[in-house]
VOVOTI-379354 format. One record per residue: y, x, z of N, C-alpha, C in turn; residue in three letters; chain. Coordinates in Angstrom, 1 decimal. Example, Ala and Ser with C-alpha at 12.3 -4.5 7.8 and 13.67 -1.06 7.14 Angstrom:
! residues 2
     n.yy     n.xx     n.zz    ca.yy    ca.xx    ca.zz     c.yy     c.xx     c.zz   code   unit
     -5.7     13.2      7.8     -4.5     12.3      7.8     -3.3     13.2      7.8    ALA      A
     -2.2     12.8      7.1     -1.1     13.7      7.1      0.0     12.9      7.9    SER      A
***
This chain:
! residues 279
     n.yy     n.xx     n.zz    ca.yy    ca.xx    ca.zz     c.yy     c.xx     c.zz   code   unit
     94.2     95.8     51.5     94.7     95.4     52.8     93.7     94.4     53.4    MET      A
     93.7     94.4     54.8     92.8     93.4     55.4     93.2     92.0     55.1    ALA      A
     92.2     91.1     54.9     92.5     89.7     54.5     93.0     89.0     55.8    LYS      A
     93.7     87.9     55.6     94.3     87.1     56.6     93.2     86.1     57.1    ASN      A
     92.5     86.5     58.1     91.5     85.5     58.7     92.1     84.7     59.7    VAL      A
     92.0     83.4     59.6     92.6     82.5     60.6     91.9     82.6     61.9    SER      A
     92.6     83.0     63.0     92.0     83.1     64.3     91.8     81.7     64.9    GLN      A
     92.5     80.7     64.3     92.3     79.3     64.8     90.9     78.8     64.4    GLU      A
     90.4     79.5     63.3     89.1     79.0     62.8     87.9     80.0     63.2    GLN      A
     88.3     81.3     63.5     87.2     82.3     63.7     86.9     82.4     65.2    SER      A
     85.8     82.0     65.6     85.4     82.1     67.0     85.2     83.5     67.4    ASP      A
     84.8     84.4     66.5     84.6     85.8     66.8     85.9     86.4     67.1    ILE      A
     86.9     86.2     66.3     88.2     86.9     66.6     88.9     86.2     67.8    LEU      A
     88.7     85.0     68.0     89.2     84.4     69.3     88.5     84.9     70.5    LEU      A
     87.2     85.3     70.3     86.5     85.8     71.5     87.1     87.2     72.0    ALA      A
     87.7     87.9     71.1     88.4     89.1     71.5     89.5     88.9     72.5    PHE      A
     90.1     87.7     72.4     91.2     87.3     73.3     90.7     86.4     74.4    GLN      A
     89.4     86.1     74.5     88.8     85.2     75.5     89.2     83.8     75.3    GLY      A
     89.5     83.4     74.0     90.0     82.0     73.7     89.0     81.2     72.9    LYS      A
     87.8     81.7     72.7     86.8     81.0     71.9     86.3     79.8     72.7    ASN      A
     86.1     78.7     72.0     85.6     77.5     72.6     84.1     77.4     72.5    LYS      A
     83.4     78.2     71.7     82.0     78.2     71.7     81.6     79.7     71.5    ARG      A
     80.3     80.0     71.8     79.8     81.4     71.6     79.5     81.6     70.2    VAL      A
     80.2     82.6     69.5     79.8     82.9     68.1     78.5     83.6     68.1    PRO      A
     77.8     83.5     66.9     76.5     84.1     66.8     76.5     84.9     65.5    VAL      A
     76.0     86.1     65.7     75.7     87.0     64.5     74.6     88.0     65.0    TRP      A
     74.0     88.7     64.1     72.9     89.6     64.5     73.3     91.0     64.1    PHE      A
     72.9     91.9     65.0     73.3     93.3     64.8     72.7     93.9     63.5    MET      A
     71.5     93.6     63.2     70.9     94.0     61.9     70.7     92.7     61.1    ARG      A
     71.8     92.2     60.5     71.9     90.9     60.0     71.1     90.7     58.7    GLN      A
     71.1     91.7     57.8     70.4     91.7     56.6     69.2     92.7     56.7    ALA      A
     68.0     92.3     56.3     66.9     93.2     56.5     65.6     92.6     56.1    GLY      A
     64.5     93.3     56.5     63.2     92.9     56.0     62.7     91.6     56.6    ARG      A
     63.3     91.0     57.6     62.9     89.7     58.0     63.2     88.6     57.1    TYR      A
     64.1     88.9     56.1     64.6     87.9     55.1     63.8     88.1     53.8    LEU      A
     63.0     87.1     53.4     62.3     87.2     52.1     63.3     87.3     51.0    PRO      A
     64.4     86.7     51.1     65.4     86.9     50.0     65.9     88.3     49.8    GLN      A
     66.0     89.0     51.0     66.4     90.4     50.9     65.2     91.2     50.3    TYR      A
     64.0     90.9     50.7     62.9     91.7     50.1     62.8     91.5     48.6    GLN      A
     63.1     90.3     48.1     63.0     90.0     46.7     64.1     90.7     46.0    SER      A
     65.3     90.8     46.6     66.4     91.5     45.9     66.1     93.0     45.9    LEU      A
     65.5     93.5     47.0     65.3     94.9     47.1     64.2     95.4     46.2    LYS      A
     63.1     94.6     46.2     62.0     94.9     45.3     61.6     96.4     45.4    ALA      A
     61.6     97.1     44.4     61.2     98.5     44.4     62.4     99.4     44.3    ASN      A
     63.6     98.9     44.5     64.7     99.8     44.4     64.9    100.6     45.7    ARG      A
     65.2    101.8     45.7     65.5    102.6     46.9     66.8    102.2     47.6    PRO      A
     66.8    102.4     48.9     67.9    102.0     49.7     69.2    102.6     49.2    LEU      A
     69.2    103.9     48.9     70.4    104.6     48.4     71.0    103.9     47.3    ASN      A
     70.2    103.4     46.4     70.7    102.7     45.2     71.3    101.3     45.6    GLU      A
     70.7    100.7     46.6     71.3     99.4     47.0     72.7     99.6     47.7    LEU      A
     72.8    100.6     48.5     74.0    100.9     49.2     75.2    101.2     48.2    PHE      A
     74.8    101.9     47.1     75.8    102.4     46.2     76.2    101.4     45.1    ARG      A
     75.5    100.2     45.1     75.8     99.2     44.0     76.6     98.1     44.7    ASP      A
     77.9     98.0     44.5     78.7     97.0     45.2     78.3     95.6     44.9    PRO      A
     77.8     95.2     43.8     77.3     93.9     43.5     76.1     93.5     44.4    GLU      A
     75.2     94.5     44.4     74.0     94.2     45.2     74.3     94.3     46.7    ILE      A
     75.1     95.3     47.2     75.4     95.4     48.6     76.2     94.2     49.0    ALA      A
     77.1     93.7     48.2     77.8     92.5     48.5     76.9     91.2     48.6    GLY      A
     76.0     91.1     47.7     75.1     90.0     47.8     74.2     90.0     49.0    ALA      A
     73.8     91.2     49.4     72.9     91.3     50.6     73.8     91.0     51.9    ILE      A
     75.0     91.4     51.9     75.9     91.1     53.0     76.1     89.6     53.2    THR      A
     76.1     88.9     52.1     76.4     87.4     52.1     75.1     86.6     52.4    LEU      A
     73.9     87.2     52.1     72.7     86.4     52.3     72.5     85.7     53.6    GLN      A
     72.7     86.4     54.8     72.6     85.8     56.1     73.5     84.6     56.3    PRO      A
     74.7     84.7     55.7     75.7     83.5     55.8     75.1     82.3     55.2    LEU      A
     74.5     82.5     54.0     74.0     81.4     53.2     72.7     80.8     53.8    GLU      A
     71.9     81.7     54.4     70.5     81.4     54.9     70.6     80.9     56.3    ILE      A
     71.3     81.6     57.2     71.3     81.3     58.6     72.5     80.6     59.1    LEU      A
     73.6     80.7     58.4     74.9     80.0     58.9     75.5     80.8     60.0    GLY      A
     75.4     82.1     60.1     76.0     82.9     61.2     77.5     82.9     61.1    VAL      A
     78.2     83.4     62.1     79.6     83.3     62.2     80.4     84.6     61.7    ASP      A
     79.7     85.5     61.2     80.3     86.7     60.6     79.5     87.3     59.5    ALA      A
     80.1     88.0     58.6     79.4     88.8     57.7     79.4     90.3     58.1    ALA      A
     78.4     91.0     57.9     78.3     92.4     58.3     78.0     93.3     57.1    ILE      A
     78.9     94.2     56.8     78.8     95.1     55.7     77.4     95.7     55.5    LEU      A
     76.8     95.6     54.4     75.5     96.2     54.1     75.8     97.7     53.8    PHE      A
     75.5     98.5     54.7     75.6    100.0     54.5     74.7    100.6     55.6    ALA      A
     74.9    101.9     55.9     74.1    102.6     56.9     74.9    103.5     57.6    ASP      A
     74.5    103.9     58.8     75.3    104.8     59.6     75.4    106.2     59.0    ILE      A
     74.5    106.5     58.0     74.5    107.8     57.3     75.2    107.7     56.0    LEU      A
     75.8    106.6     55.7     76.6    106.5     54.5     77.7    107.5     54.4    THR      A
     78.4    107.6     55.5     79.6    108.6     55.5     79.1    110.0     55.4    MET      A
     78.1    110.5     56.2     77.7    111.9     56.0     77.0    112.2     54.7    PRO      A
     76.5    111.2     54.0     75.9    111.4     52.7     77.0    111.8     51.7    SER      A
     78.2    111.5     52.0     79.4    111.9     51.2     80.0    113.2     51.7    ALA      A
     79.5    113.8     52.7     80.0    115.1     53.2     79.2    116.3     52.6    MET      A
     78.2    116.0     51.8     77.3    117.0     51.3     75.9    117.1     51.8    GLY      A
     75.6    116.2     52.7     74.2    116.1     53.2     73.4    115.3     52.2    PHE      A
     72.2    115.8     51.9     71.3    115.1     50.9     70.3    114.3     51.8    ARG      A
     70.6    113.0     51.7     69.8    112.0     52.6     69.0    111.0     51.7    ILE      A
     67.8    110.9     52.0     66.9    109.9     51.4     66.4    109.0     52.4    ASP      A
     66.2    107.7     52.0     65.6    106.7     52.9     64.2    106.4     52.4    PHE      A
     63.2    106.9     53.2     61.8    106.8     52.8     61.2    105.6     53.6    ILE      A
     60.5    104.8     52.8     59.8    103.6     53.4     58.9    104.0     54.6    ASN      A
     59.0    103.3     55.7     58.1    103.5     56.8     58.3    104.9     57.5    HIS      A
     59.4    105.6     57.1     59.7    106.9     57.7     61.2    106.9     58.2    LYS      A
     62.0    106.3     57.5     63.5    106.3     57.8     64.2    107.4     57.0    GLY      A
     65.4    107.7     57.5     66.2    108.7     56.8     65.7    110.1     56.9    PRO      A
     65.7    110.8     55.8     65.3    112.2     55.8     66.4    113.1     55.2    VAL      A
     66.8    114.1     56.0     67.9    114.9     55.5     67.3    116.2     55.0    VAL      A
     67.6    116.5     53.7     67.0    117.6     53.0     67.7    118.9     53.4    ALA      A
     68.9    118.9     53.8     69.7    120.1     54.1     70.4    120.0     55.5    ASN      A
     69.6    119.8     56.5     70.2    119.6     57.9     70.9    120.9     58.4    PRO      A
     71.6    120.7     59.5     72.2    121.8     60.2     71.1    122.4     61.1    ILE      A
     70.7    123.6     60.8     69.7    124.3     61.6     70.2    125.3     62.6    ASN      A
     71.4    125.8     62.4     72.0    126.7     63.3     73.6    126.6     63.2    HIS      A
     74.3    127.0     64.1     75.8    126.8     64.1     76.5    127.2     62.8    PRO      A
     76.0    128.3     62.2     76.7    128.7     60.9     76.6    127.7     59.8    GLY      A
     75.7    126.8     59.9     75.5    125.8     58.8     76.7    124.8     58.8    ASP      A
     77.3    124.6     59.9     78.4    123.6     60.0     79.5    123.9     59.0    ILE      A
     79.7    125.2     58.7     80.8    125.5     57.7     80.5    125.0     56.3    ARG      A
     79.2    124.6     56.0     78.9    124.1     54.7     79.4    122.7     54.4    ARG      A
     79.9    122.0     55.5     80.3    120.6     55.3     81.8    120.4     55.7    PHE      A
     82.4    119.5     55.1     83.8    119.2     55.4     84.1    117.7     55.3    GLY      A
     85.3    117.4     54.7     85.7    116.0     54.6     84.8    115.3     53.6    LYS      A
     84.6    114.0     53.8     83.8    113.2     52.9     84.6    112.8     51.6    PHE      A
     83.9    112.5     50.6     84.5    112.0     49.4     83.5    111.2     48.6    SER      A
     84.0    110.3     47.7     83.1    109.6     46.8     82.5    108.3     47.4    GLY      A
     83.2    107.7     48.3     82.8    106.4     48.9     83.6    105.2     48.4    LEU      A
     84.1    105.3     47.1     84.8    104.2     46.5     84.0    103.0     46.4    GLU      A
     82.6    103.2     46.3     81.8    102.0     46.2     81.8    101.1     47.5    HIS      A
     82.1    101.7     48.6     82.2    101.0     49.9     83.4    100.1     49.8    VAL      A
     84.5    100.7     49.3     85.8     99.9     49.2     85.5     98.7     48.2    THR      A
     84.9     99.0     47.1     84.6     97.9     46.1     83.7     96.8     46.7    ARG      A
     82.7     97.2     47.4     81.8     96.2     48.1     82.6     95.3     49.0    THR      A
     83.5     95.9     49.8     84.3     95.1     50.7     85.2     94.1     50.0    ILE      A
     85.7     94.6     48.9     86.6     93.7     48.1     85.9     92.6     47.5    GLN      A
     84.7     92.8     47.0     83.9     91.8     46.3     83.5     90.7     47.4    LEU      A
     83.1     91.2     48.6     82.7     90.3     49.6     83.9     89.4     50.0    ILE      A
     85.0     90.0     50.2     86.2     89.2     50.6     86.7     88.2     49.6    ASN      A
     86.3     88.5     48.3     86.7     87.6     47.3     86.0     86.2     47.4    ALA      A
     84.9     86.2     48.1     84.2     84.9     48.2     84.0     84.4     49.7    VAL      A
     84.3     85.3     50.7     84.2     84.9     52.1     85.1     83.7     52.4    LEU      A
     84.7     82.7     53.1     85.6     81.7     53.6     86.5     82.3     54.6    PRO      A
     87.8     81.8     54.7     88.8     82.4     55.6     88.3     82.4     57.1    PRO      A
     87.4     81.5     57.5     87.0     81.4     58.9     85.9     82.4     59.2    SER      A
     85.4     83.2     58.2     84.3     84.1     58.5     84.8     85.6     58.4    ILE      A
     84.9     86.3     59.5     85.4     87.7     59.5     84.3     88.6     58.9    PRO      A
     84.7     89.7     58.4     83.8     90.7     57.9     83.8     91.9     58.9    LEU      A
     82.6     92.2     59.4     82.4     93.3     60.3     82.0     94.6     59.6    ILE      A
     82.8     95.6     59.7     82.4     96.9     59.2     81.9     97.8     60.3    GLY      A
     81.4     99.0     60.0     80.8     99.8     61.1     80.7    101.2     60.7    PHE      A
     80.4    102.0     61.7     80.0    103.5     61.4     79.1    103.9     62.6    ALA      A
     78.4    105.0     62.3     77.7    105.6     63.4     78.6    106.5     64.3    GLY      A
     78.3    106.5     65.6     79.0    107.4     66.4     78.7    108.8     66.1    SER      A
     79.7    109.7     66.4     79.5    111.2     66.0     78.2    111.7     66.6    PRO      A
     77.9    111.4     67.9     76.7    112.0     68.5     75.4    111.4     67.8    PHE      A
     75.3    110.1     67.6     74.1    109.5     67.0     74.0    110.1     65.6    THR      A
     75.0    110.2     64.8     74.9    110.7     63.5     74.4    112.2     63.5    VAL      A
     74.9    112.9     64.5     74.5    114.3     64.7     73.0    114.5     64.9    ALA      A
     72.4    113.5     65.6     71.0    113.6     65.9     70.2    113.6     64.6    THR      A
     70.7    113.0     63.6     70.0    113.0     62.3     70.3    114.2     61.4    TYR      A
     71.5    114.7     61.6     72.0    115.8     60.7     71.7    117.2     61.2    LEU      A
     71.5    117.3     62.6     71.3    118.6     63.2     69.9    118.6     63.8    CYS      A
     69.0    119.3     63.2     67.6    119.3     63.6     67.4    119.7     65.1    SER      A
     68.3    120.5     65.6     68.1    121.0     67.0     69.4    120.7     67.8    LYS      A
     69.9    119.4     67.7     71.2    119.1     68.3     71.2    119.3     69.8    HIS      A
     70.1    119.0     70.5     70.1    119.1     71.9     70.2    120.6     72.3    ASN      A
     69.5    121.5     71.5     69.5    122.9     71.8     70.9    123.5     71.6    ARG      A
     71.5    123.1     70.5     72.8    123.6     70.2     73.8    123.1     71.3    MET      A
     73.6    121.9     71.7     74.5    121.3     72.8     74.6    122.2     74.0    MET      A
     73.4    122.7     74.4     73.3    123.5     75.6     73.5    125.0     75.4    TYR      A
     73.0    125.5     74.2     73.1    127.0     74.0     74.4    127.4     73.3    GLU      A
     75.0    126.5     72.5     76.2    126.8     71.8     77.1    125.6     71.8    SER      A
     77.6    125.2     73.0     78.4    124.0     73.2     79.7    124.1     72.3    PRO      A
     80.3    125.3     72.1     81.5    125.3     71.3     81.2    124.9     69.9    GLN      A
     80.0    125.3     69.3     79.7    124.9     68.0     79.4    123.4     67.9    SER      A
     78.7    122.9     69.0     78.4    121.5     69.0     79.7    120.7     69.0    PHE      A
     80.7    121.1     69.8     82.0    120.4     69.8     82.7    120.5     68.4    HIS      A
     82.5    121.6     67.7     83.0    121.8     66.4     82.4    120.7     65.4    GLN      A
     81.1    120.5     65.5     80.4    119.5     64.7     80.9    118.1     65.1    LEU      A
     81.1    117.9     66.4     81.6    116.5     66.8     83.0    116.3     66.3    MET      A
     83.8    117.3     66.4     85.2    117.1     65.9     85.2    116.8     64.4    ASP      A
     84.4    117.5     63.6     84.3    117.2     62.2     83.8    115.8     61.9    LEU      A
     82.7    115.3     62.6     82.2    114.0     62.4     83.2    112.9     62.9    LEU      A
     83.9    113.2     64.0     84.9    112.2     64.5     86.0    112.0     63.5    THR      A
     86.6    113.1     63.0     87.7    113.0     62.0     87.2    112.2     60.8    ASP      A
     86.0    112.5     60.3     85.5    111.8     59.1     85.2    110.3     59.4    ASN      A
     84.7    110.1     60.6     84.5    108.7     61.0     85.7    107.8     61.1    THR      A
     86.8    108.4     61.6     88.1    107.7     61.7     88.6    107.4     60.3    ILE      A
     88.5    108.4     59.4     89.0    108.2     58.0     88.1    107.2     57.3    ALA      A
     86.8    107.2     57.6     85.9    106.2     56.9     86.2    104.8     57.4    TYR      A
     86.4    104.6     58.7     86.7    103.3     59.2     88.1    102.8     58.8    LEU      A
     89.1    103.7     58.6     90.4    103.3     58.1     90.3    102.9     56.7    LYS      A
     89.4    103.6     55.9     89.1    103.2     54.5     88.6    101.7     54.5    GLN      A
     87.6    101.4     55.4     87.1    100.1     55.5     88.2     99.1     55.8    GLN      A
     89.0     99.5     56.8     90.1     98.6     57.2     91.0     98.3     56.0    LYS      A
     91.4     99.3     55.3     92.3     99.1     54.2     91.7     98.2     53.1    GLU      A
     90.4     98.3     53.0     89.6     97.5     52.0     89.5     96.1     52.4    ALA      A
     89.5     95.8     53.7     89.5     94.4     54.1     88.6     94.0     55.3    GLY      A
     88.0     94.9     56.0     87.2     94.5     57.2     88.2     93.9     58.3    ILE      A
     87.6     93.1     59.1     88.4     92.5     60.2     88.1     93.0     61.6    ASP      A
     86.9     93.5     61.7     86.3     94.0     63.0     85.5     95.2     62.6    VAL      A
     85.4     96.2     63.6     84.5     97.3     63.3     83.6     97.5     64.6    PHE      A
     82.4     98.0     64.3     81.5     98.3     65.4     81.0     99.8     65.2    GLN      A
     81.0    100.4     66.4     80.5    101.8     66.4     79.1    101.8     67.1    LEU      A
     78.2    102.4     66.3     76.8    102.4     66.8     76.4    103.7     67.4    PHE      A
     76.0    103.6     68.7     75.6    104.9     69.4     74.1    104.7     69.8    ASP      A
     73.2    104.8     68.9     71.8    104.5     69.1     71.1    105.5     70.1    THR      A
     71.6    106.8     70.0     70.9    107.8     70.7     71.6    108.4     71.9    TRP      A
     72.9    108.1     72.1     73.6    108.7     73.2     73.1    108.3     74.6    ALA      A
     72.4    107.1     74.6     71.9    106.7     75.9     70.7    107.5     76.4    GLY      A
     70.2    108.4     75.6     69.2    109.3     76.1     69.7    110.5     76.9    THR      A
     71.1    110.6     77.0     71.7    111.7     77.7     71.9    111.4     79.2    LEU      A
     72.0    112.5     79.9     72.4    112.3     81.3     73.9    112.0     81.4    ARG      A
     74.3    111.4     82.5     75.7    110.9     82.6     76.7    112.1     82.3    ARG      A
     76.4    113.2     83.0     77.3    114.4     82.8     77.4    114.9     81.4    GLU      A
     76.3    114.8     80.7     76.4    115.2     79.3     77.1    114.2     78.4    ASP      A
     76.9    112.9     78.7     77.6    111.9     77.9     79.1    112.0     78.1    TYR      A
     79.5    112.3     79.3     81.0    112.5     79.6     81.6    113.6     78.8    GLU      A
     80.8    114.7     78.6     81.3    115.9     77.9     81.2    115.8     76.4    ILE      A
     80.0    115.3     75.9     79.7    115.5     74.5     79.8    114.2     73.7    PHE      A
     80.1    113.0     74.3     80.1    111.8     73.6     81.4    111.0     73.9    VAL      A
     81.7    110.8     75.2     82.8    109.9     75.5     84.2    110.3     74.9    LEU      A
     84.6    111.6     74.9     85.9    111.9     74.4     86.0    111.6     72.9    PRO      A
     84.9    111.6     72.2     84.9    111.4     70.7     85.0    109.9     70.4    TYR      A
     84.2    109.1     71.1     84.3    107.7     70.8     85.7    107.1     71.3    VAL      A
     86.2    107.7     72.3     87.6    107.3     72.8     88.6    107.6     71.7    GLN      A
     88.5    108.7     71.0     89.4    109.1     70.0     89.3    108.1     68.8    LYS      A
     88.1    107.7     68.5     87.9    106.8     67.4     88.5    105.4     67.7    ILE      A
     88.2    104.9     68.9     88.7    103.5     69.2     90.2    103.5     69.4    PHE      A
     90.8    104.7     69.7     92.2    104.8     69.8     92.9    104.8     68.5    LYS      A
     92.2    105.5     67.5     92.8    105.7     66.2     92.7    104.5     65.2    ALA      A
     91.7    103.7     65.4     91.4    102.6     64.4     91.9    101.3     65.0    VAL      A
     93.0    100.8     64.5     93.6     99.6     65.1     93.0     98.3     64.5    LYS      A
     91.9     97.9     65.0     91.2     96.7     64.7     90.4     96.2     65.9    LEU      A
     90.1     94.9     66.0     89.1     94.5     67.0     87.9     95.3     66.9    PRO      A
     87.4     95.8     68.1     86.3     96.8     68.0     85.2     96.5     69.0    SER      A
     84.0     97.0     68.6     82.8     96.8     69.4     82.1     98.1     69.5    ILE      A
     81.6     98.4     70.7     80.8     99.6     70.9     79.4     99.3     71.4    TYR      A
     78.4     99.7     70.6     77.0     99.5     70.9     76.4    100.8     71.4    TYR      A
     75.8    100.8     72.6     75.2    101.9     73.1     73.8    101.5     73.6    LEU      A
     72.8    102.1     73.0     71.4    101.8     73.4     71.0    102.5     74.6    LYS      A
     70.1    101.9     75.4     69.7    102.5     76.7     70.9    102.9     77.6    ASN      A
     71.7    101.9     77.8     73.0    102.1     78.4     73.2    101.7     79.9    CYS      A
     72.1    101.3     80.5     72.2    100.8     81.9     72.8    101.8     82.8    ALA      A
     72.5    103.1     82.7     73.1    104.1     83.6     74.5    104.6     83.1    HIS      A
     75.0    104.0     82.0     76.3    104.5     81.5     77.3    103.4     81.4    LEU      A
     77.0    102.2     82.0     77.9    101.0     81.8     79.3    101.3     82.2    MET      A
     79.5    102.0     83.3     80.9    102.2     83.8     81.6    103.2     82.8    ASP      A
     80.9    104.1     82.2     81.5    105.0     81.2     81.8    104.3     79.9    LEU      A
     80.9    103.4     79.5     81.2    102.6     78.3     82.5    101.9     78.4    MET      A
     82.8    101.4     79.6     84.1    100.7     79.8     85.3    101.6     79.6    GLU      A
     85.1    102.9     79.6     86.2    103.8     79.4     86.3    104.2     77.9    LYS      A
     85.5    103.6     77.1     85.4    104.0     75.6     86.7    103.6     74.9    SER      A
     87.3    102.5     75.3     88.5    102.0     74.6     88.1    100.9     73.6    GLY      A
     86.8    100.5     73.5     86.4     99.4     72.7     86.8     98.1     73.4    ALA      A
     87.1     97.1     72.6     87.5     95.8     73.1     86.3     95.0     73.6    GLU      A
     85.1     95.2     73.0     83.9     94.5     73.4     82.8     95.6     73.5    MET      A
     81.9     95.3     74.4     80.7     96.2     74.6     79.5     95.5     74.2    LEU      A
     78.6     96.1     73.5     77.3     95.6     73.1     76.2     96.3     73.8    SER      A
     75.5     95.6     74.6     74.5     96.2     75.5     73.1     95.8     75.0    VAL      A
     72.1     96.6     75.5     70.7     96.4     75.1     69.9     95.8     76.3    CYS      A
     68.6     95.8     76.1     67.7     95.2     77.1     67.5     95.9     78.4    GLU      A
     68.1     97.1     78.5     68.0     97.8     79.7     69.0     97.3     80.7    THR      A
     69.9     96.4     80.3     71.0     95.9     81.1     70.7     94.4     81.5    VAL      A
     70.8     94.1     82.8     70.7     92.7     83.2     72.1     92.0     83.0    ASN      A
     72.2     91.1     82.0     73.5     90.6     81.7     74.1     89.9     82.8    ILE      A
     73.3     89.4     83.8     73.9     88.7     85.0     74.6     89.7     85.9    LYS      A
     74.3     90.9     85.8     74.9     91.9     86.6     76.3     92.5     86.1    ASP      A
     76.6     92.1     84.9     77.8     92.6     84.3     79.0     91.8     84.7    ILE      A
     80.0     92.5     85.2     81.3     91.9     85.6     82.3     92.1     84.5    LYS      A
     82.9     91.0     84.0     83.9     91.0     83.0     85.2     91.4     83.6    THR      A
     85.9     92.4     82.9     87.2     92.8     83.4     88.3     92.0     82.6    LYS      A
     89.1     91.3     83.4     90.2     90.5     82.8     91.4     91.4     82.9    LYS      A
     92.2     91.4     81.8     93.4     92.2     81.8     94.6     91.3     82.0    ARG      A
     95.8     91.8     81.9     97.0     91.1     82.1     97.1     90.0     81.0    ASP      A
     97.8     88.9     81.3     98.0     87.9     80.3     98.7     88.5     79.1    SER      A
     98.2     88.0     77.9     98.8     88.5     76.7     98.1     89.7     76.1    GLY      A
     97.2     90.3     76.9     96.4     91.4     76.4     94.9     91.0     76.2    LYS      A
     94.2     91.7     75.4     92.8     91.3     75.2     92.0     91.7     76.4    SER      A
     90.9     91.0     76.6     90.0     91.3     77.7     88.7     92.0     77.1    SER      A
     88.2     92.8     77.9     86.9     93.5     77.5     85.8     92.7     78.0    GLN      A
     85.0     92.2     77.1     83.9     91.3     77.4     82.6     91.8     76.9    GLN      A
     81.6     92.1     77.7     80.3     92.5     77.2     79.5     91.3     76.6    PRO      A
     78.7     91.6     75.6     77.7     90.6     75.1     76.4     91.3     74.9    PHE      A
     75.4     90.6     74.7     74.1     91.2     74.7     73.5     91.2     73.3    VAL      A
     72.9     92.4     73.0     72.1     92.5     71.7     70.7     93.0     72.2    CYS      A
     69.7     92.3     71.7     68.3     92.7     72.1     67.5     92.9     70.8    ARG      A
***
């Protein structure tokens, strides 16, 4: 079960209500190669091995808290952690990124994949982190959005989207259902907030985003009952649609002038949707 984080002490959780007295600070990619301590821990071990080792993944999650004094811990995992448990063979190659050995090349390939299994190490990692986290520090979990994940899993995702939209929606339905189950697993293990990463949906036209992305992120934010954040890269032309996502906070990129964003206040007693900037 989720741990009891005191909102009186957590500025991040208070920010979801618009009641924080200072601006909380954390980094979207909180653990990574900019930290010498992370490089030392990683050494020559492949990323897949780090993700699957709860002791190591937990230690990496906690490093930025100890080194930088940030206001939140962010689970050390990857947006392809969930699909790697669906049957996709994914390797993380230095200086190249994730490589999928058995991608979806045509609509018939979708039938090869189903529900994920075997992510108990994620649950264990969260439990180990929460065993040592101070009560004032929330743990942020995350997942990749269905569209962004599909860009890695489907070698010709844009072509399928236009030539076989029914098949593409089938893929999005599958990824959406698995993403909801994965985030609920993280919630049960003890995360306090979740973020949905949509790195590639900002490359779409508005009309395509409305059809192939928005309904699926809306379904996720409606299904997972936790404070939520939606990150969409290259989002300047999609800001009004982001506001329909159902996320409680919006994370924007450098394409947006933060001064131009108008915060929407809701009725008293309900949370407000407040954008913040990630660069």
